[in-house]
N, C-alpha and C positions, 0 to 999 in steps of 0.2 A: 209624390207616389214613389214606392220603392222601384229601384233600377233593374233589379234581377228577380227571378223567380225563387232562387235559393242561395243563401250564403252559408258557407261552411266556416265555423269558428273553431280554431284549434289553439288551446293554450300550450306553450311549450316550455318545458324546463329540462335542461341537459338532454335535448332531442337530437343531437347532431347525427346519430347513427339511424335514426327512424323517420325523420321529417321528410326526407327526399322521397322515399317510396310512398308514403301517405299522400303527399302532395301530387305526385304524379298520377296516382290512381284517381284522384279527384279531377285532375285535369282532363283525364281520359273519359269522364262521364259525360253523357249527352242529357242535357236538361232543357227542356222547352221553355223558352223565356230567358235562358242564361243563367250562369251561376258565377259566383265570386268566391275567393278564398281569403280569409282573414287570419293571420298568424300573429299570436301574442307571445313574445318572448319574455317570460316573467322571471328575470334575473338568472338566466342560466350561466352556470360556472364552466362549461365546456366550449367548444367551438359552434354552438348552435347558430349565434349570430353571423358568423362568417359562411356557414353552409347555407343559410336562408338567402342571404345576400347574393351570393352566387347562383342559387336556384331561381331567384325571381326573373333574372334576365332571360332564362330560357323558357319561361312558361307563356302559353298562349292564352290564358285566362286572367281576367282582372284580379290583381292580388294587393292586399293591403298588409303591410308589415309593421308592427308596432312594437316598440322596445320599452319595457318597464325600466325604471332607474335601479330597482332591487326586486328581490322576490316577496311578493305580496300574498301569493297563495293561488291556487287554482280557481276559485269562485271570483275572486278579485279580477283575475285575468280574463275570465269568460265575459264579465260584465264590460271590461274595456273593449273586448272584441264585439259585443253586442252594440255598443254605442257607435262603432263604426260600420255596422252591417247595413246594407242597403236592399235586403232581399224581403219578398213577402213572407217567406219563412225562413228561419235560421236553424241550422244543425250544429249541435256540438259534437266533436269527435276528441278521442285521445290522442296524443301524440305519439303512442307507442305501436300503432298498426293494428290494435286489438278490435277496433270499430271498423269493419269493413265499409268503405264509401258506398258501395253498392247497395248495402242494406239501408243506408241514410235515404236513398232514393225511395225505398219501400216505406220508410216513416213518413216522408213527405207525401207520398201518394195517398197513404193511409189518412193523414191528417186532412188533405183536400177532400177525399171521398167522404169522410164522415163529418166534415166541418169541425174538426177538433182544434183547439187552441193549442194543445200540447199533446205529444205523443211520445211515451217513453219506450225505449227499447229494453225488451226483457229477453234475457239470455236463456236458451234452452240448455246450454252447458257452458259453464264459465271457466275460462282458462287462467283465472288468477290464482294466487297462492292460497292454502287453506286459511291463513291468517287474514287475508284480504276479504275472502269469502265470509268468514265468521262476522268480520266487522261490518260488511255490507248487510248481512242478515240482521245483525243487532240494530243497525240503524234504522231499516225499514220497519222493524217490529215497534221500536220505540216511537218513531214518528207516526205510527197508526193512531196513538193516543195523544202524543204531545203536541202534534200539528193539526189534529183532527182532519187528517186526510182520509179519503175513502178507503175503508179497510180493504186489504188486498192489493192496492194499487202499488205497483213495484215502481220505485223511484231510482232512476239511473242517470249517469252524466251523459249517456248517449240519448239525446232527446231532439226532437223537432218542434219548434216554437214558433207561433205566428207573430207577424210583425206587431199586432195589437198588444200581445202579452209583453214582447220586447220593450216596446215603448214605454209601458207602465213600470216594468221591473227596473229599467235603467234610471229611474227617478231616485232610487235609493242610493244614498251617499255615505251609508254607515261603513265603519272600518271592519266590521265582521259580518259579511253578507253570506247568506245561505240561500242559494238560488231556488231550490226547491220550495223553501218556505215562502219566498217572495212570490212564487208562481201561484201556490196554493192561496194567497191572499188576493189574487187577480181574477182567477177564472176556476170554473167548474167543468168546463168542457175539456176533460182529460181522458186519455185512453193509453193502452199499452199495445205493443206488437212484438211477437217473438222474433228474434234477430240472431244470426250467427255471431259468435265471440271467438276471435282467432287467438292463437298463442301470440305472445309478445315477441316482436321482431328481434329486438336486442335490448340489452341493458336490463335494468331491474326497476321495480316500481318505487316511486318516490314517496309513497305513503307509508310513513313509519308509524308506530303505535302513538307517539306524541301528536303527529299530524291528524289522525284519526280522533283523538280525544279533543283536539281543538274543533274539528268539524262537528262532533257531537255536541259540545258546549255551544257552538254557533246555532245549531239546529233548535237545541231545547231552550237555552237561555234567551237568545235574541227574538225568537218567535213564539214563545209560549211562557205562561206563568204556572204551568203545571208542576214543575219541580217545587216551586214555593208551596203549592197546595199539598204536594206529598209530604213536605217538611211539617207543614201544619197538622196534616193528619197524624204523622208520626208522633209528634209532640204531644197531640191529644191522647194517642193510644198509650204512650209511656206514662203520661200523667195519670191515666186512668189505672194502669197497671199499678202505679205507686200508691194510689189510693186504696185500691184493693189490698195490696200488700200491708199498708198500715193498718187497715182494719183487721186483717188476719192476725198481725202481731198483737194487737190490742186484745183481741179474743183470746188468743193463746196465753197471754199474760194473766188476764183475770181468770182463766180456767186452770192456771198452773201447769199447762201443758207445753210452754214455750221451749224450743230447743236451745241448746248452747250455741250462740252465734260467735263466730271466731273472726279474726282479722282477715282471713282468705275470702269469706262470703262478702264481707263489707267491701274490700277493694274490688272484687269482681263486679259487684253493683255500681261502685263508683266509676269504674272504667267504662261500663256499658253507657251509663247516663251522660259522663263527660264526653264520651266519644260521639254520641248522638248530638250533643249541644254543639260540639266544634264542627260537626259535619254541616249542621244547619246554618252555623254562623259563617262558615266558609262559603256555602251556597248563596246566602244573602250578599256576602262580600263580592262574590263573583258578578252578581247583577250591578251592585253599586260601582265595582271597578270598571265594568263595561260602560256604564252610564258616564262615569267620569272621562273615560277615554273618548267617548263620542262627543261630549260637551267641549272637550279641548280640540275637536275637530281633526283627529288623526286622519290622515288621508287614506282613502280606499285603494288608491293606486297614484303613482306619479309616472308620466309618460316621458321618456327620455327623446324619443324620435319616432316619427311616422313616415314610412316609406310607401308610396302607392305606384302601381303600375296598371294602367288601363288596358 
């Protein structure tokens, strides 16, 4: 049986300036049945490790500190934290202070009251940059059809998850996890709750454009064959256009109405069809490449050290 009512899992990456205030706010919470804090240092390059070790000794709540051997990514770090969680429910928070721990209690209470397995925090007003907001919007729109999630359900990293879902999701050991995709494979008892989103306390977001691209690929390729179906439909559509074009050329030839075709039009058509072919080949290659890496058992994460304080 779980030891606590609630576990707070926080992935850390270059969090030396923010982790202290976040943890202290969690420590101050009153949770019936008790709560714990799990910190996963995902290969930070600043003084996060030293800050957390100094912080642990002063905390009055149970803490587990896990250090990855290198940076594996946010979703990999969250799964590491889930594997060490001992709560009836687990809440994920960002390390930058933008997810108020007090709002986490509201997610937890909503999950218990409605008997939901997962409750996602939906922000009334997001304090992210415009680039990050556009990326989040695009991800949610695409996952509406790629992951067959309930339309309109807002997915966010600020979520409260039941121990049942945690137990099933952590069975996944692939190198490219996408937690929301794994959750959607386990349960349909999902809900959202409007929560506050505060301004970042310090530093800047670690989500660059390349990281967002990797996240999108994990969401679409690892948990859906929809991109392949889109490629198939695109191929059929282009082939159909080609057949119609050929029929038109034959008609114009026999009716002596054919226009004078030049090098420019020929090269334009060639570039269009060649570009589509290369895109489809690249998509198929991405699937095969990820299968190859998974078959070779690339690790989802490597733990260097685990420090606990009851």
